[in-house]
PDB file as gemmi writes it, atoms N, CA and C in Angstrom:
CRYST1    1.000    1.000    1.000  90.00  90.00  90.00 P 1                      
ATOM      1  N   MET A   1     -15.281 -55.260 -37.116  1.00  0.00           N  
ATOM      2  CA  MET A   1     -15.151 -54.849 -35.956  1.00  0.00           C  
ATOM      3  C   MET A   1     -14.870 -53.378 -35.955  1.00  0.00           C  
ATOM      4  N   THR A   2     -15.548 -52.324 -35.509  1.00  0.00           N  
ATOM      5  CA  THR A   2     -15.107 -50.919 -35.846  1.00  0.00           C  
ATOM      6  C   THR A   2     -14.589 -50.600 -34.331  1.00  0.00           C  
ATOM      7  N   SER A   3     -13.214 -49.642 -34.643  1.00  0.00           N  
ATOM      8  CA  SER A   3     -13.024 -49.184 -33.409  1.00  0.00           C  
ATOM      9  C   SER A   3     -12.885 -47.639 -33.283  1.00  0.00           C  
ATOM     10  N   THR A   4     -13.457 -47.272 -32.384  1.00  0.00           N  
ATOM     11  CA  THR A   4     -13.510 -45.723 -32.112  1.00  0.00           C  
ATOM     12  C   THR A   4     -12.290 -45.109 -31.019  1.00  0.00           C  
ATOM     13  N   ALA A   5     -11.696 -43.855 -31.839  1.00  0.00           N  
ATOM     14  CA  ALA A   5     -11.041 -43.441 -31.012  1.00  0.00           C  
ATOM     15  C   ALA A   5     -11.358 -42.599 -29.530  1.00  0.00           C  
ATOM     16  N   PRO A   6     -10.668 -42.561 -28.491  1.00  0.00           N  
ATOM     17  CA  PRO A   6     -11.416 -41.580 -27.284  1.00  0.00           C  
ATOM     18  C   PRO A   6     -11.451 -40.325 -27.870  1.00  0.00           C  
ATOM     19  N   ALA A   7     -12.340 -40.006 -27.236  1.00  0.00           N  
ATOM     20  CA  ALA A   7     -12.307 -38.411 -27.649  1.00  0.00           C  
ATOM     21  C   ALA A   7     -11.223 -38.007 -26.872  1.00  0.00           C  
ATOM     22  N   PRO A   8     -11.160 -36.727 -27.537  1.00  0.00           N  
ATOM     23  CA  PRO A   8      -9.703 -35.884 -27.257  1.00  0.00           C  
ATOM     24  C   PRO A   8     -10.280 -34.725 -26.255  1.00  0.00           C  
ATOM     25  N   GLN A   9      -9.129 -35.094 -25.181  1.00  0.00           N  
ATOM     26  CA  GLN A   9      -9.147 -34.435 -24.169  1.00  0.00           C  
ATOM     27  C   GLN A   9      -8.429 -33.136 -23.940  1.00  0.00           C  
ATOM     28  N   PRO A  10      -9.516 -32.369 -23.125  1.00  0.00           N  
ATOM     29  CA  PRO A  10      -9.160 -30.559 -23.243  1.00  0.00           C  
ATOM     30  C   PRO A  10      -7.910 -30.233 -22.463  1.00  0.00           C  
ATOM     31  N   THR A  11      -6.845 -29.602 -23.117  1.00  0.00           N  
ATOM     32  CA  THR A  11      -5.773 -29.559 -22.797  1.00  0.00           C  
ATOM     33  C   THR A  11      -5.580 -27.599 -22.453  1.00  0.00           C  
ATOM     34  N   TYR A  12      -5.168 -27.435 -21.407  1.00  0.00           N  
ATOM     35  CA  TYR A  12      -4.981 -25.787 -21.057  1.00  0.00           C  
ATOM     36  C   TYR A  12      -3.824 -25.457 -21.023  1.00  0.00           C  
ATOM     37  N   THR A  13      -3.148 -24.490 -22.293  1.00  0.00           N  
ATOM     38  CA  THR A  13      -2.295 -23.980 -22.423  1.00  0.00           C  
ATOM     39  C   THR A  13      -2.149 -22.482 -22.057  1.00  0.00           C  
ATOM     40  N   ASN A  14      -0.696 -22.121 -21.516  1.00  0.00           N  
ATOM     41  CA  ASN A  14      -0.460 -20.705 -21.007  1.00  0.00           C  
ATOM     42  C   ASN A  14      -1.605 -20.253 -20.078  1.00  0.00           C  
ATOM     43  N   ALA A  15      -2.097 -21.271 -19.059  1.00  0.00           N  
ATOM     44  CA  ALA A  15      -2.519 -21.082 -17.911  1.00  0.00           C  
ATOM     45  C   ALA A  15      -1.808 -20.478 -16.763  1.00  0.00           C  
ATOM     46  N   ARG A  16      -2.330 -19.014 -16.155  1.00  0.00           N  
ATOM     47  CA  ARG A  16      -1.510 -18.522 -14.849  1.00  0.00           C  
ATOM     48  C   ARG A  16      -1.919 -18.861 -14.185  1.00  0.00           C  
ATOM     49  N   PRO A  17      -0.949 -19.174 -13.036  1.00  0.00           N  
ATOM     50  CA  PRO A  17      -1.494 -19.691 -11.769  1.00  0.00           C  
ATOM     51  C   PRO A  17      -2.502 -18.702 -11.208  1.00  0.00           C  
ATOM     52  N   GLN A  18      -3.638 -19.054 -10.160  1.00  0.00           N  
ATOM     53  CA  GLN A  18      -4.628 -18.804  -9.880  1.00  0.00           C  
ATOM     54  C   GLN A  18      -4.321 -17.914  -8.505  1.00  0.00           C  
ATOM     55  N   LYS A  19      -5.046 -16.908  -8.444  1.00  0.00           N  
ATOM     56  CA  LYS A  19      -4.686 -15.656  -7.202  1.00  0.00           C  
ATOM     57  C   LYS A  19      -5.332 -16.387  -6.050  1.00  0.00           C  
ATOM     58  N   HIS A  20      -5.061 -16.085  -4.619  1.00  0.00           N  
ATOM     59  CA  HIS A  20      -5.743 -16.448  -3.507  1.00  0.00           C  
ATOM     60  C   HIS A  20      -6.155 -15.451  -3.029  1.00  0.00           C  
ATOM     61  N   ILE A  21      -7.826 -15.299  -2.885  1.00  0.00           N  
ATOM     62  CA  ILE A  21      -8.347 -14.453  -1.820  1.00  0.00           C  
ATOM     63  C   ILE A  21      -7.623 -14.022  -0.733  1.00  0.00           C  
ATOM     64  N   GLY A  22      -7.072 -14.919   0.025  1.00  0.00           N  
ATOM     65  CA  GLY A  22      -6.530 -14.755   1.504  1.00  0.00           C  
ATOM     66  C   GLY A  22      -5.356 -13.871   1.328  1.00  0.00           C  
ATOM     67  N   THR A  23      -4.663 -14.357   0.491  1.00  0.00           N  
ATOM     68  CA  THR A  23      -3.156 -13.998   0.143  1.00  0.00           C  
ATOM     69  C   THR A  23      -3.268 -12.132  -0.239  1.00  0.00           C  
ATOM     70  N   ALA A  24      -4.487 -11.937  -0.999  1.00  0.00           N  
ATOM     71  CA  ALA A  24      -4.530 -10.722  -1.712  1.00  0.00           C  
ATOM     72  C   ALA A  24      -5.170 -10.131  -0.402  1.00  0.00           C  
ATOM     73  N   TYR A  25      -5.837 -10.252   1.022  1.00  0.00           N  
ATOM     74  CA  TYR A  25      -5.858  -9.724   1.608  1.00  0.00           C  
ATOM     75  C   TYR A  25      -4.838  -9.487   2.470  1.00  0.00           C  
ATOM     76  N   LYS A  26      -4.065 -10.614   2.918  1.00  0.00           N  
ATOM     77  CA  LYS A  26      -2.468 -10.272   3.621  1.00  0.00           C  
ATOM     78  C   LYS A  26      -1.644  -9.100   2.812  1.00  0.00           C  
ATOM     79  N   TRP A  27      -2.122  -9.034   1.917  1.00  0.00           N  
ATOM     80  CA  TRP A  27      -0.581  -8.081   0.938  1.00  0.00           C  
ATOM     81  C   TRP A  27      -1.535  -6.900   1.246  1.00  0.00           C  
ATOM     82  N   LEU A  28      -3.201  -6.564   1.197  1.00  0.00           N  
ATOM     83  CA  LEU A  28      -3.850  -5.346   1.050  1.00  0.00           C  
ATOM     84  C   LEU A  28      -3.934  -5.208   2.830  1.00  0.00           C  
ATOM     85  N   ILE A  29      -3.945  -5.824   3.747  1.00  0.00           N  
ATOM     86  CA  ILE A  29      -3.947  -5.593   5.425  1.00  0.00           C  
ATOM     87  C   ILE A  29      -2.927  -4.825   5.797  1.00  0.00           C  
ATOM     88  N   PHE A  30      -1.377  -5.573   5.000  1.00  0.00           N  
ATOM     89  CA  PHE A  30      -0.231  -5.150   5.458  1.00  0.00           C  
ATOM     90  C   PHE A  30       0.953  -3.773   4.575  1.00  0.00           C  
ATOM     91  N   PHE A  31       0.177  -3.720   3.476  1.00  0.00           N  
ATOM     92  CA  PHE A  31       0.980  -3.116   2.668  1.00  0.00           C  
ATOM     93  C   PHE A  31       0.238  -2.456   1.554  1.00  0.00           C  
ATOM     94  N   GLY A  32      -1.037  -2.874   2.072  1.00  0.00           N  
ATOM     95  CA  GLY A  32      -2.471  -2.011   1.138  1.00  0.00           C  
ATOM     96  C   GLY A  32      -1.936  -0.401   0.504  1.00  0.00           C  
ATOM     97  N   GLY A  33      -1.045   0.164   1.415  1.00  0.00           N  
ATOM     98  CA  GLY A  33      -1.066   1.893   1.095  1.00  0.00           C  
ATOM     99  C   GLY A  33       0.234   1.881   0.357  1.00  0.00           C  
ATOM    100  N   PHE A  34       0.734   0.862  -0.275  1.00  0.00           N  
ATOM    101  CA  PHE A  34       1.788   0.438  -0.889  1.00  0.00           C  
ATOM    102  C   PHE A  34       1.414   0.291  -2.244  1.00  0.00           C  
ATOM    103  N   GLY A  35       0.190  -0.245  -2.640  1.00  0.00           N  
ATOM    104  CA  GLY A  35      -0.497  -0.706  -3.422  1.00  0.00           C  
ATOM    105  C   GLY A  35       0.009  -2.355  -4.052  1.00  0.00           C  
ATOM    106  N   ALA A  36       0.872  -3.100  -2.827  1.00  0.00           N  
ATOM    107  CA  ALA A  36       1.118  -4.290  -2.737  1.00  0.00           C  
ATOM    108  C   ALA A  36      -0.081  -5.671  -3.446  1.00  0.00           C  
ATOM    109  N   HIS A  37      -1.020  -5.455  -3.031  1.00  0.00           N  
ATOM    110  CA  HIS A  37      -2.138  -6.320  -3.278  1.00  0.00           C  
ATOM    111  C   HIS A  37      -2.712  -6.050  -4.863  1.00  0.00           C  
ATOM    112  N   ARG A  38      -2.596  -4.690  -5.528  1.00  0.00           N  
ATOM    113  CA  ARG A  38      -2.843  -4.633  -6.506  1.00  0.00           C  
ATOM    114  C   ARG A  38      -1.431  -5.380  -7.591  1.00  0.00           C  
ATOM    115  N   TYR A  39      -0.179  -5.248  -7.409  1.00  0.00           N  
ATOM    116  CA  TYR A  39       0.707  -5.776  -7.489  1.00  0.00           C  
ATOM    117  C   TYR A  39       0.882  -7.192  -7.749  1.00  0.00           C  
ATOM    118  N   TYR A  40       0.320  -7.839  -6.541  1.00  0.00           N  
ATOM    119  CA  TYR A  40       0.058  -9.159  -6.446  1.00  0.00           C  
ATOM    120  C   TYR A  40      -1.155  -9.612  -7.710  1.00  0.00           C  
ATOM    121  N   MET A  41      -2.115  -9.057  -7.842  1.00  0.00           N  
ATOM    122  CA  MET A  41      -3.019  -9.487  -8.731  1.00  0.00           C  
ATOM    123  C   MET A  41      -2.578  -9.206 -10.148  1.00  0.00           C  
ATOM    124  N   GLY A  42      -1.254  -8.284 -10.333  1.00  0.00           N  
ATOM    125  CA  GLY A  42      -0.771  -8.173 -11.537  1.00  0.00           C  
ATOM    126  C   GLY A  42      -1.537  -7.044 -12.149  1.00  0.00           C  
ATOM    127  N   LYS A  43      -2.213  -5.772 -11.665  1.00  0.00           N  
ATOM    128  CA  LYS A  43      -2.801  -4.784 -11.802  1.00  0.00           C  
ATOM    129  C   LYS A  43      -1.207  -3.491 -11.832  1.00  0.00           C  
ATOM    130  N   ILE A  44      -0.519  -3.554 -12.407  1.00  0.00           N  
ATOM    131  CA  ILE A  44       0.536  -2.873 -12.248  1.00  0.00           C  
ATOM    132  C   ILE A  44       0.764  -1.317 -12.165  1.00  0.00           C  
ATOM    133  N   GLY A  45      -0.309  -1.006 -13.018  1.00  0.00           N  
ATOM    134  CA  GLY A  45      -0.505   0.405 -13.255  1.00  0.00           C  
ATOM    135  C   GLY A  45      -0.905   0.944 -12.182  1.00  0.00           C  
ATOM    136  N   THR A  46      -2.294   0.415 -11.778  1.00  0.00           N  
ATOM    137  CA  THR A  46      -2.703   0.937 -10.175  1.00  0.00           C  
ATOM    138  C   THR A  46      -2.013   0.750  -8.912  1.00  0.00           C  
ATOM    139  N   GLY A  47      -1.138  -0.546  -8.932  1.00  0.00           N  
ATOM    140  CA  GLY A  47      -0.197  -0.656  -7.993  1.00  0.00           C  
ATOM    141  C   GLY A  47       0.990   0.598  -8.136  1.00  0.00           C  
ATOM    142  N   ILE A  48       1.148   1.081  -8.888  1.00  0.00           N  
ATOM    143  CA  ILE A  48       2.132   2.354  -9.101  1.00  0.00           C  
ATOM    144  C   ILE A  48       1.484   3.286  -8.554  1.00  0.00           C  
ATOM    145  N   LEU A  49       0.216   3.810  -9.011  1.00  0.00           N  
ATOM    146  CA  LEU A  49      -0.599   4.645  -8.360  1.00  0.00           C  
ATOM    147  C   LEU A  49      -0.743   4.903  -7.001  1.00  0.00           C  
ATOM    148  N   TYR A  50      -1.104   3.486  -6.609  1.00  0.00           N  
ATOM    149  CA  TYR A  50      -1.307   3.200  -5.181  1.00  0.00           C  
ATOM    150  C   TYR A  50       0.037   3.755  -4.383  1.00  0.00           C  
ATOM    151  N   THR A  51       1.005   3.452  -5.045  1.00  0.00           N  
ATOM    152  CA  THR A  51       2.353   3.776  -4.547  1.00  0.00           C  
ATOM    153  C   THR A  51       2.645   4.700  -4.614  1.00  0.00           C  
ATOM    154  N   CYS A  52       2.205   5.568  -5.310  1.00  0.00           N  
ATOM    155  CA  CYS A  52       2.702   7.215  -5.775  1.00  0.00           C  
ATOM    156  C   CYS A  52       1.907   8.145  -4.832  1.00  0.00           C  
ATOM    157  N   THR A  53       0.186   7.606  -4.282  1.00  0.00           N  
ATOM    158  CA  THR A  53      -0.490   8.324  -3.735  1.00  0.00           C  
ATOM    159  C   THR A  53      -0.949   7.790  -2.352  1.00  0.00           C  
ATOM    160  N   GLY A  54      -0.484   6.814  -1.670  1.00  0.00           N  
ATOM    161  CA  GLY A  54      -0.567   6.464  -0.619  1.00  0.00           C  
ATOM    162  C   GLY A  54      -1.760   5.428  -0.507  1.00  0.00           C  
ATOM    163  N   GLY A  55      -2.223   4.462  -1.887  1.00  0.00           N  
ATOM    164  CA  GLY A  55      -3.588   3.883  -1.569  1.00  0.00           C  
ATOM    165  C   GLY A  55      -4.259   5.047  -1.838  1.00  0.00           C  
ATOM    166  N   LEU A  56      -4.160   6.226  -2.861  1.00  0.00           N  
ATOM    167  CA  LEU A  56      -5.378   7.177  -3.185  1.00  0.00           C  
ATOM    168  C   LEU A  56      -5.946   7.577  -1.841  1.00  0.00           C  
ATOM    169  N   VAL A  57      -4.810   7.907  -1.308  1.00  0.00           N  
ATOM    170  CA  VAL A  57      -4.800   8.734   0.383  1.00  0.00           C  
ATOM    171  C   VAL A  57      -5.624   8.117   1.171  1.00  0.00           C  
ATOM    172  N   GLY A  58      -5.673   6.689   1.195  1.00  0.00           N  
ATOM    173  CA  GLY A  58      -6.218   6.117   1.881  1.00  0.00           C  
ATOM    174  C   GLY A  58      -7.618   5.498   1.377  1.00  0.00           C  
ATOM    175  N   ILE A  59      -8.602   6.204   0.588  1.00  0.00           N  
ATOM    176  CA  ILE A  59      -9.333   5.917  -0.027  1.00  0.00           C  
ATOM    177  C   ILE A  59      -9.903   4.475  -1.018  1.00  0.00           C  
ATOM    178  N   GLY A  60      -8.876   4.510  -1.609  1.00  0.00           N  
ATOM    179  CA  GLY A  60      -8.517   3.688  -2.542  1.00  0.00           C  
ATOM    180  C   GLY A  60      -8.594   2.078  -1.772  1.00  0.00           C  
ATOM    181  N   VAL A  61      -7.757   2.112  -0.549  1.00  0.00           N  
ATOM    182  CA  VAL A  61      -7.382   0.830   0.080  1.00  0.00           C  
ATOM    183  C   VAL A  61      -8.720   0.624   0.691  1.00  0.00           C  
ATOM    184  N   LEU A  62      -9.765   1.261   1.440  1.00  0.00           N  
ATOM    185  CA  LEU A  62     -10.923   1.544   1.790  1.00  0.00           C  
ATOM    186  C   LEU A  62     -11.775   0.815   1.036  1.00  0.00           C  
ATOM    187  N   VAL A  63     -12.204   1.153   0.032  1.00  0.00           N  
ATOM    188  CA  VAL A  63     -12.632   0.639  -1.288  1.00  0.00           C  
ATOM    189  C   VAL A  63     -12.277  -0.813  -1.657  1.00  0.00           C  
ATOM    190  N   ASP A  64     -11.236  -1.399  -1.625  1.00  0.00           N  
ATOM    191  CA  ASP A  64     -10.728  -2.476  -1.995  1.00  0.00           C  
ATOM    192  C   ASP A  64     -10.696  -3.269  -0.587  1.00  0.00           C  
ATOM    193  N   ILE A  65     -11.015  -2.940   0.376  1.00  0.00           N  
ATOM    194  CA  ILE A  65     -11.370  -4.141   1.787  1.00  0.00           C  
ATOM    195  C   ILE A  65     -12.923  -4.465   0.949  1.00  0.00           C  
ATOM    196  N   PHE A  66     -13.727  -3.911   0.424  1.00  0.00           N  
ATOM    197  CA  PHE A  66     -14.953  -4.404   0.387  1.00  0.00           C  
ATOM    198  C   PHE A  66     -15.143  -5.032  -1.059  1.00  0.00           C  
ATOM    199  N   THR A  67     -14.206  -4.667  -2.075  1.00  0.00           N  
ATOM    200  CA  THR A  67     -14.457  -5.094  -3.423  1.00  0.00           C  
ATOM    201  C   THR A  67     -13.508  -6.171  -3.730  1.00  0.00           C  
ATOM    202  N   LEU A  68     -12.222  -6.376  -3.076  1.00  0.00           N  
ATOM    203  CA  LEU A  68     -11.070  -7.581  -3.125  1.00  0.00           C  
ATOM    204  C   LEU A  68     -11.712  -8.937  -3.512  1.00  0.00           C  
ATOM    205  N   ASP A  69     -12.506  -9.357  -3.228  1.00  0.00           N  
ATOM    206  CA  ASP A  69     -12.816 -10.553  -3.564  1.00  0.00           C  
ATOM    207  C   ASP A  69     -13.545 -11.039  -4.979  1.00  0.00           C  
ATOM    208  N   SER A  70     -14.264  -9.863  -5.374  1.00  0.00           N  
ATOM    209  CA  SER A  70     -14.829  -9.653  -6.870  1.00  0.00           C  
ATOM    210  C   SER A  70     -13.398  -9.474  -7.486  1.00  0.00           C  
ATOM    211  N   GLN A  71     -12.553  -8.417  -7.083  1.00  0.00           N  
ATOM    212  CA  GLN A  71     -11.315  -8.419  -7.893  1.00  0.00           C  
ATOM    213  C   GLN A  71     -10.402  -9.523  -8.257  1.00  0.00           C  
ATOM    214  N   VAL A  72     -10.377 -10.283  -7.174  1.00  0.00           N  
ATOM    215  CA  VAL A  72      -9.457 -11.474  -7.136  1.00  0.00           C  
ATOM    216  C   VAL A  72     -10.221 -12.583  -8.391  1.00  0.00           C  
ATOM    217  N   VAL A  73     -11.577 -12.509  -8.089  1.00  0.00           N  
ATOM    218  CA  VAL A  73     -12.334 -13.491  -9.174  1.00  0.00           C  
ATOM    219  C   VAL A  73     -12.367 -13.364 -10.468  1.00  0.00           C  
ATOM    220  N   ASP A  74     -12.218 -12.024 -10.724  1.00  0.00           N  
ATOM    221  CA  ASP A  74     -12.358 -11.298 -12.423  1.00  0.00           C  
ATOM    222  C   ASP A  74     -10.654 -11.760 -12.465  1.00  0.00           C  
ATOM    223  N   VAL A  75      -9.480 -11.312 -11.728  1.00  0.00           N  
ATOM    224  CA  VAL A  75      -7.966 -11.897 -12.352  1.00  0.00           C  
ATOM    225  C   VAL A  75      -8.453 -13.157 -12.743  1.00  0.00           C  
ATOM    226  N   ASN A  76      -8.694 -13.899 -11.943  1.00  0.00           N  
ATOM    227  CA  ASN A  76      -8.497 -15.238 -12.120  1.00  0.00           C  
ATOM    228  C   ASN A  76      -9.249 -15.785 -13.305  1.00  0.00           C  
ATOM    229  N   GLU A  77     -10.451 -15.383 -13.706  1.00  0.00           N  
ATOM    230  CA  GLU A  77     -10.989 -15.638 -14.915  1.00  0.00           C  
ATOM    231  C   GLU A  77     -10.618 -14.808 -15.932  1.00  0.00           C  
ATOM    232  N   LYS A  78     -10.042 -13.806 -15.700  1.00  0.00           N  
ATOM    233  CA  LYS A  78      -9.069 -13.370 -16.788  1.00  0.00           C  
ATOM    234  C   LYS A  78      -7.872 -13.952 -17.342  1.00  0.00           C  
ATOM    235  N   ASN A  79      -7.455 -14.556 -16.246  1.00  0.00           N  
ATOM    236  CA  ASN A  79      -5.903 -15.740 -16.427  1.00  0.00           C  
ATOM    237  C   ASN A  79      -6.439 -16.821 -16.807  1.00  0.00           C  
ATOM    238  N   SER A  80      -7.623 -17.322 -16.920  1.00  0.00           N  
ATOM    239  CA  SER A  80      -7.759 -18.595 -17.176  1.00  0.00           C  
ATOM    240  C   SER A  80      -8.009 -18.524 -18.510  1.00  0.00           C  
ATOM    241  N   VAL A  81      -7.448 -19.674 -19.507  1.00  0.00           N  
ATOM    242  CA  VAL A  81      -7.531 -19.788 -20.668  1.00  0.00           C  
ATOM    243  C   VAL A  81      -8.333 -21.093 -20.812  1.00  0.00           C  
ATOM    244  N   ALA A  82      -9.516 -20.733 -22.004  1.00  0.00           N  
ATOM    245  CA  ALA A  82     -10.473 -21.611 -22.317  1.00  0.00           C  
ATOM    246  C   ALA A  82      -9.669 -23.085 -22.935  1.00  0.00           C  
ATOM    247  N   PRO A  83     -10.542 -23.925 -22.611  1.00  0.00           N  
ATOM    248  CA  PRO A  83      -9.701 -25.244 -22.979  1.00  0.00           C  
ATOM    249  C   PRO A  83      -9.823 -25.787 -24.458  1.00  0.00           C  
ATOM    250  N   THR A  84      -8.629 -26.039 -25.285  1.00  0.00           N  
ATOM    251  CA  THR A  84      -8.876 -26.139 -26.524  1.00  0.00           C  
ATOM    252  C   THR A  84      -8.488 -27.818 -26.809  1.00  0.00           C  
ATOM    253  N   LEU A  85      -9.476 -28.372 -27.463  1.00  0.00           N  
ATOM    254  CA  LEU A  85      -9.510 -30.169 -27.998  1.00  0.00           C  
ATOM    255  C   LEU A  85      -8.383 -30.150 -28.897  1.00  0.00           C  
ATOM    256  N   ARG A  86      -7.479 -31.202 -29.066  1.00  0.00           N  
ATOM    257  CA  ARG A  86      -6.563 -31.601 -29.465  1.00  0.00           C  
ATOM    258  C   ARG A  86      -6.475 -33.296 -30.127  1.00  0.00           C  
TER     259      ARG A  86                                                      
END                                                                             
């Protein structure tokens, strides 16, 4: 009688929590000029830039209104970790 071991299950380590598009939009709408949505997504450098320049004098906030969906998806893909088999 031969016994086969179960296939190893993928485990995810060091995965960061996923960011939500709705939450990012709330930060953008209420505090976009201060870069709050950038801080929420972990983009500290551009968050500081937005804070010092009033959201790049409003132009950066305007651009972010139309590109925030893809920015959140990119951040979530970057923060997710590929599974490792153990």
